[in-house]
N, C-alpha and C positions, 0 to 999 in steps of 0.2 A: 712492418714491410720497409718503411722509409728509413726507420733508424738502422735497420741492420743492412740497408744499402748503403747509407752513409759511411758505415763503420767497415763493411765488408767488401765493398767493391772497390778497388783501385781505380784511380783516374775517373771516378764518376763524371765530374764536372766536365772533364774533357771529353769524354764519351759523348755525353749529352750535347754539347756544343757542335761536335763532328756531326752527329745525327741530325741536329737542326739544321745546319748549314746544307747537308745533303737531301734533306726532305723539303726546305724552303724554297729552293731554286727551282726544281722541276715543278712543285706544286704551283708557284707563282707563274711560271713560263705557260703551263697548261692553261690556268685560269685566264691569263691574258690572251693566249691563243684563241679560247673559245667564246671570248667577249664576257666572261663573268668577272664579279668583283674579286679580288685576288686576296686582300688583307686578311678577311676573315678565314677564308680557306686555308691559308698559309699559316695562319696562327693555330688552326686547330689541328692540321697535319705536324706542325713541330710540336704541338703538345702532346699528341699521340705517341710521337716518337721520343719523347722525353719519358713517358709513361712506361714503354716498353723498355727503355734503357735503364730506369730505375728499377723495374721488376724482373728483368729476365737476363741481364748481364751476369756472367758468373762471379761469384764471391768467394768468401772463405768462411762461411756458416753452412748451417742447413741440417737437416734430417737426412736419412737413408732414403734412396730412391722408391718412389711409390708409398711414401709415408705423409701423412696429413696430421697437422696438430688440430685436434678437437676440443681441447680444453679451452674454457672459457675464464679470463682473468677476472679477479674482483670487481675491477673498474673497467668494464667493457668498453664503455664508450666514452669515458671521462680520463684515461691515459693519455699520456702523450703520443704514444704510438698509434694508439686508434684514432686521435684526432688528425694526425698527420696523414693517415691513410685515408681519413674522409676528405681532407684537404686535397689530398692526390688526384681524385676523381670528380669532384666537384666543378673545379674551373673547365675541365674538358666537356662535361656534360651541358655547363652554361653555353659554352662556344658552340657546341652542336645544335643546341636549340635554337641559337641566333640564326645558325645558318639553315638549318632544317626545322621548320616551326611545328615540330611533331613530338612534344615533351614526353609523353608516353612511351614512343618508340624509341627516343633517344635514352630514357632510363633504363629500358629494358636491354638496349644494345650495350651500354656501358656495364650494366651488371652481368651481361653475359661476358664481355671482354675481361672482367675482372676474374670470373670463374674460370675462364680461359688461361688466364695468367696462372691462377692457383695450380691448375692441373699440370700447366707447362712446368712449374717449378716442382710439383711431386715426381713428374716424369724423369727427372733426374738432373737437371741443370746444376752443374757444380756450384756449391755454396748457396744454394736456395731451399727454401722450405715453404710448403703448402700450409696455410692456416685458415681455419673456418672463421677466426676473428678477423683477420684481414679482408676476406670475403664480405662479411657482414658491414665492415666499416667502409670498404670500396662501395658497396651496394647503396649504404647510406650516402655517401658523397655523390654518387650518381644521382640518386633521387633528389637531392637538395639541390645539386646544380641544374636539374631539369625544372625543379619548382622556380627557382630563381629566374630562369630563363623564360618560363610561362609568365611569371609577373612582369619581367620586363617587357615582353610582348603585349602584354595586357595595358601597361602603363603607357607604352608607345602606341596603343591602339592597333596593333598588329595581331589579330586573332590568329590562332593556329590553323594551319591548312587542313582541311578534312578532318574535324574533331573524331567523327566517329570511325572513320578508317584508322586515324591514328590509335585511338583504343582499342579496335579489335586487332590491328598489326601488332601493337606493343604487348597486348596481352599474350598472344598467339606466340610471340617471339620469347616471353619470359616463361610460358609454360614449357615451350619445345627445350628452351635450355635447361630449365630445372629438371625435366625427365632425363635429358643426357647426361647432365652433369651428376645426378641422382644414381643413374644407373653405372657410371664409370665409378663413383666412389663406392657404391655397393657391391661391385664386382672385382675391383682392381686395386683400391687405395687401402691401405694399412692404416688404421687410425689409431694416434698416439696421443696421450693427454700430457702435453709438455707442462702445464700448470701443475697437475698431480705429481709429474716426475720432479719438479724442481721443490715442491713441498716435502716429497719424499726424500730428497737430498737434503733439504735444510733439517729435517726431523733425524735422519741418520748422522749428520753433524752433532747436533746437539746430543743425540743418543751416544755417540762415541765419547764425548766428554763424561758422561755420566758412567759409561761402561769402564772408561780408564780409571775413574774413582773406585768403583766397585771392585776391579780386578785387583788394584793396588790393596784395598782392605783385605780381599780374598789371600793374597800372596803373603801378607804379614801374618793372616791367622793360621795359613797353611805350614810356612816355614819358621814362623816364630819371630819374635822382637827381633829388630836389628836388621829385618830384610829390607833392601833397597831395590826398587824398581828401576832397571837401566833402560828398558824401553818397552813399549807395547806395540802390537801389531793387530790389525783387525781386518776381516774380510765380510763382505756382506753375503747374506744366504736369505734372499727374500727380504723380508722385514725384520730379521734378525741380524745380529752382529756375533761373529765367531772372534772373540779377543783373547790373545796370548801375551802374557806378561814374562818378560825375562829378567830375573833378578840375580843377586850376587849369590844366591843360594839354589837356584833352579828355575824352572820355568812352569807355568800354569796355564790352562786354557779353559775358556768357559763361555757361556752362550748368554747374550743380553737381548732383551730385557728380561728373559725367563729366569736370568739368575741360576743357571744349572752349570755345575762345574763338569769337565769332559775328561781333562787329564791333569797330572802334575807330575813332574820328575826332579828329583833333587840332583843338584850338581854332584854331590858326594853319594854315588850309589853303592859304595861299599857299607856293609853293616855297621853300626855303631858297637862298640864293646858294651855288652849288658849281661845281666845274669837271669832276666825275666825267663820263665819257663812258658810252655805253649798256652797255659791258660792266662797267664799275665798278658802275654801278646794279644790273645783274642780278646781280652778286656780292653785293652789300648786301642786295639783296631775298632772295637764297638763305640768306644767314646768318640774317637775322630769321625766314625761313620755316621753316628747319630747328630753330631752337631753339623756335619757339611752335607750329609744326604740322608736326611730323614724320610723322605718319600721311598728311597730305594730300600732303606732298612726295614720299614714296617712291613711285617708278615714274611720277613725273607729267613732263609737258611743260613748260618753261617759256617764256612768249612776253612780249616786252617792246615796249611802243608808248610813245613819248614825243611829248609834245605841246608847243609852244613852241620858244623858241630861247634860247640863251645860258644864263647861270648860274641862272636862275630857272625852268627848265623842270621839269615834272612828269612822269614816267613811270608807265605803268599795267603793271603786272607780273601776268600770270595763270599760273596752274597748273592743268591740267587731265590727267587720266589717263584713257589708252585700253586698252580690252582688246579684241583682235581687231578693232581700229578703230573700237570703240563707245566714245563719250565716257561716262565713269562720272558719277554724281551728284556726286560731290565736287566742290567749287568753293573756289579761294582766288584772291582778287584784291587786289593790293596798290598803294597809290600812294605812290611814292618820289621824292624831291626830288633834285635834282642834286648835293647835299651827302650824299646817302646815307640821309636821314633819311625813316623811314616815317611817312607822314602820315597814314595809316588803312588799313584792311583790311576785308573781308567774308568769311566764311568759311563753309561748309557741309561738316560732317564727317560722312561716311556711308560706312560699308562697301561695297565693291564688290559689287552683288548678282550671283547667278548668272542669267543670261540664256539665251533660247531661241537656238537657230543662226539667224544671218541668212541668209535665202534671197533677200531682194529687194534688187538692187543699185541704185544712184542713177538711171540712166535709167528703170528700172521704177518707180522711187518716183515720179519726175517725171511719168511717163505715168498712173500712177494717181491723181496729184494733179492732173491735166490742166494741168500746166506743163511746157511742152515744153523739153528740155535745151536749154541754149545761149540760152534768150529773156532778155531785157534785165531785170536786177533780181531773177532768181531765184536761190536758194540752196537747197542741200540738206544738212541735218547730221543724222549718224547718231549718236544718243545714247540713253542708257538713261532711261526716264521712267516714272511710275506709270500704269497703266492700269486703272482700276476696283480699285485696292489692291494691284496687284501690278507687279513690275517687269517691263519688256518693251523690247526693243530697237525703237526707232521712227525713221522719217525724219521730220524737220521740214522741210517743202517749202514754200517761198514767197518772198514779196517785197514790199516797200511796206507793211509792217505786217500783211499777211494770210498766214497759214499753214495748210497742212493737214499733219495728222499721219497717217503710214502706218505701221501695224504692219510692222516689218522681217522678221518671221519669217512672217506668214499673208499680208501685202499688203492686209490690211482697213484701210479708214478708222477711225481711232478717234478719241473725243473724251473730256475729262475727264483729261488727262494733267497731271503735275505734277513 
C-alpha cells in the first residue's frame, strides 16, 4: 500500500503536510477550549489524517472497481511492502492507547479502519487497489501498536481503564466489523489473485521464448532449409499461446505448449512444375502428414482431388477420421503441388469424442429436415459437432448454402453447432 502510494500518488508529501496543518490547528484549539491536554490529541489526529492521505488519495495504479487482491505473496510479513504497512498502523494505535487506555478497543478500531480503507479503495478510488495482504499487515500493525501502548501503560503504572469493558467492547467491535466486511466481500467484491496473475505472466513470458524456438524449428521443417524467420507474433488463449511465424517463404501458425500446428501458407501459392501423378502426390502428402500430424493421420481416410492439368496442377489432400461412420471433428487439409511440395495446410487437432449411439438414418434425417431423399442439390453428412457445449452425432442436411442440423441420436433439430 505504502510503496504504491509513494510511487503512484503525485505530491503525496505536500498533501500530507497540508492535511496535517488543517487537522492539527482545529484539534489543538478544541482541546485547549475544553481544558484537555492537546499535544497527544493533536498528534493522533495528524497521524490519522496521514493514514487517510497515504491510503485514499487517487493515484495511477490499481485494479478495476469492486475488485480485491486475495493472493498471498511468498513472504507475507517479511516483504518490504508488508513491513511498511505494519509500520503505517502501529504508531497510530500506540498513540490511541496512550490517549484512550483501552488497548483491545483501540486494536479493533484500527483494524476496522484498515478494513474500511480497503473497501473504499475497492469501491473505485482512481489508482487504488484493495488487498487482503494489506488488510492483514495493517491489522498486525494495529495489534502491535496496541500491545506496545499497553506495555507502556504498565511500565508507567497506568492500568487500562475498565479492562472488562474494554475486552467486551473491543471484541464486539471486532466481531461486528468482521461480519460487515465479510458480508460486503461475499456479496459485492470480485476476488482476483494478483500473485497468481503475475506468476502466470512470468510463465507466459518464459513460454513465449520457448514457443519462438519451437515455431522457428517448425518453419524450417515445413518450408525447407534456408528458411529465415522474419518475425513472430503470439496471442494468449487461456494458458496457451497461439504463435505465428512469418518467414521468407511463408507463414506458419501453431499452439504452444501443445505443439500442434494449425495452418501454414507458402508465399509462392502457384504450383511448382512437376511430373508426379495423383498416387505420387498422395504419397508425398502422407509423408508430410505422418511427420507433422501423426495424431490426425492415425485411423484417417485420405482423399485426393487435383485441379488443373499438366506440371503446374495443385492437389487438395484431405484427411478425415470416421468412427461408426460418424466423421470426427479432427481435420487436416493439405495443398500439394505436382512436384510434391506442400504449399500449405490447415489442421484441427481434436481427440475423438465419445458420442451417443446413432439411431436416425439418412432417409429419416432428410425427412425430418424436409429435404426428400434424391432431391437435386441435397446432401446429408453424418458428423460430430458441439451442441450446447457437448459433442453429439448430427446429420447436416441441405444444399445450395442452406443446411438443417438433425441430432442423429434423438432426431431433434438443433442449432448452435460447431
